[in-house]
C-alpha positions in Angstrom: 0.0 0.0 0.0 1.2 3.5 -0.8 1.8 5.9 2.1 -1.0 8.2 0.9 -3.5 5.4 1.1 -2.4 4.4 4.6 -2.6 8.0 5.7 -6.1 8.3 4.3 -7.2 5.2 6.2 -5.7 6.6 9.5 -7.3 10.0 8.9 -10.8 8.5 8.2 -10.7 6.6 11.5 -10.7 10.0 13.3 -13.8 12.0 14.0 -12.4 15.1 12.2 -11.5 12.9 9.2 -15.0 11.5 8.8 -16.5 14.9 9.3 -14.3 16.4 6.5 -15.0 13.5 4.2 -18.8 14.1 4.6 -18.6 17.9 4.4 -16.3 17.9 1.3 -18.2 15.2 -0.7 -20.2 17.9 -2.6 -17.1 19.9 -3.3 -15.2 16.8 -4.5 -18.1 15.8 -6.8 -18.1 19.3 -8.3 -14.3 19.2 -8.9 -14.7 15.8 -10.6 -17.4 17.3 -12.8 -15.1 20.3 -13.7 -12.2 18.0 -14.5 -14.5 15.9 -16.8 -15.9 19.1 -18.5 -12.4 20.4 -19.1 -11.3 17.1 -20.6 -14.3 17.1 -22.9 -13.7 20.8 -23.8 -10.1 20.1 -24.7 -11.0 17.1 -26.8 -13.8 18.9 -28.7 -12.1 22.3 -29.2 -8.4 21.7 -29.5 -7.8 24.5 -32.1 -9.7 27.1 -30.0 -7.9 26.1 -26.8 -4.5 26.3 -28.6 -5.4 29.8 -30.0 -6.5 31.0 -26.6 -3.2 29.8 -25.1 -1.2 31.3 -27.9 -2.9 34.7 -27.6 -2.4 34.6 -23.8 1.3 33.9 -24.3 1.6 36.7 -26.8 -0.2 39.1 -24.4 2.2 38.1 -21.6 5.2 38.6 -23.8 4.0 42.0 -25.1 3.2 43.1 -21.6 6.7 42.2 -20.5 8.2 44.0 -23.5 6.6 47.2 -22.1 8.5 46.7 -18.8 11.6 45.8 -20.8 11.5 49.0 -22.9 10.6 51.3 -20.0 13.5 50.0 -18.0 15.9 50.1 -20.9 15.0 53.7 -21.7 15.6 54.5 -18.0 19.1 53.2 -18.4 18.5 50.0 -16.4 20.2 46.8 -17.6 17.5 44.1 -17.7 17.0 40.9 -19.6 13.8 39.8 -21.2 13.4 36.9 -18.6 13.6 39.4 -15.8 11.0 41.6 -17.5 8.8 38.5 -17.9 9.2 37.8 -14.2 8.3 41.4 -13.2 5.3 41.4 -15.4 4.0 38.1 -14.1 4.5 39.3 -10.5 2.6 42.5 -11.2 -0.2 40.4 -12.8 -0.3 38.3 -9.7 -0.6 41.4 -7.5 -3.3 42.8 -9.8 -5.3 39.5 -9.6 -5.0 39.5 -5.8 -6.4 43.0 -5.7 -9.1 42.5 -8.3 -11.8 43.5 -5.8 -10.3 47.1 -5.7 -11.7 49.2 -8.5 -9.0 49.8 -11.1 -6.5 48.1 -8.8 -5.6 51.6 -7.6 -2.3 51.3 -5.8 -2.1 47.5 -6.3 -0.4 47.7 -9.6 2.0 50.3 -8.3 2.8 48.2 -5.2 3.3 45.2 -7.5 5.7 47.2 -9.6 7.7 48.2 -6.5 7.9 44.7 -5.0 8.7 42.9 -8.3 11.4 45.5 -9.3 13.0 45.1 -5.9 12.8 41.3 -6.3 15.0 41.5 -9.4 17.4 43.9 -7.8 16.1 47.3 -8.9 15.1 49.0 -5.6 15.2 52.6 -6.7 12.0 54.5 -5.8 12.2 56.8 -8.8 12.4 53.8 -11.1 9.2 52.1 -9.9 7.3 55.4 -9.7 8.3 56.3 -13.2 7.4 52.8 -14.5 4.1 53.0 -12.7 3.3 56.4 -14.2 4.2 55.3 -17.7 2.1 52.2 -17.4 -0.9 54.1 -16.1 -0.4 56.7 -18.8 -0.6 53.9 -21.4 -3.8 52.7 -19.8 -5.3 56.2 -19.9 -4.4 56.6 -23.6 -6.1 53.3 -24.5 -9.2 54.2 -22.4 -9.3 57.6 -24.2 -9.0 55.9 -27.6 -11.8 53.5 -26.7 -14.1 56.3 -25.5 -13.3 58.2 -28.7 -14.2 55.3 -30.9 -17.3 54.6 -28.9 -18.4 58.2 -29.3 -17.7 58.2 -33.1 -19.6 54.9 -33.6 -22.6 55.6 -31.5 -23.1 59.4 -31.5 -26.1 59.2 -33.8 -27.8 56.2 -32.2 -31.5 56.4 -31.3 -32.3 56.5 -27.7 -35.7 55.4 -26.3 -36.7 57.5 -23.3 -38.8 56.5 -20.3 -42.0 57.4 -22.1 -41.3 55.0 -25.0 -40.6 57.8 -27.4 -37.6 57.6 -29.8 -35.2 60.4 -29.5 -32.3 61.0 -31.8 -29.2 62.0 -29.9 -26.9 64.3 -31.9 
């Protein structure tokens, strides 16, 4: 018998072990369903899964290129691998702070921690990188608002009375 199986038998003989087994049965069943669905999804949609993973990798590499070029232009010697590490660390921090609107402060803190982790502790460096990254976000938000305004400026709007009003 494998050690894990023996451990399972010993744990199930305890009151807490049986309690956890009963309480986690629903969760374990759901996880088994999820595993099965993922397997079926991968089998039926291999091309789409591959494309999704490819585009995720491209997004990751381009995001790290942003860090790479910002730090290069600031005169910091950095490798592409270190830029990838910094970007992934910042993404981790942003994911952890997803409940904060716009991740205000979270992305900046992630920049600070990850740049320090690769040996770039200068305050002015992470502040500059943070400002440049936020400026890029603001540019793309402005572009999106501009395109939205151009595409939908002449759309009809139905007011509360049910009348159609043309917005110009």
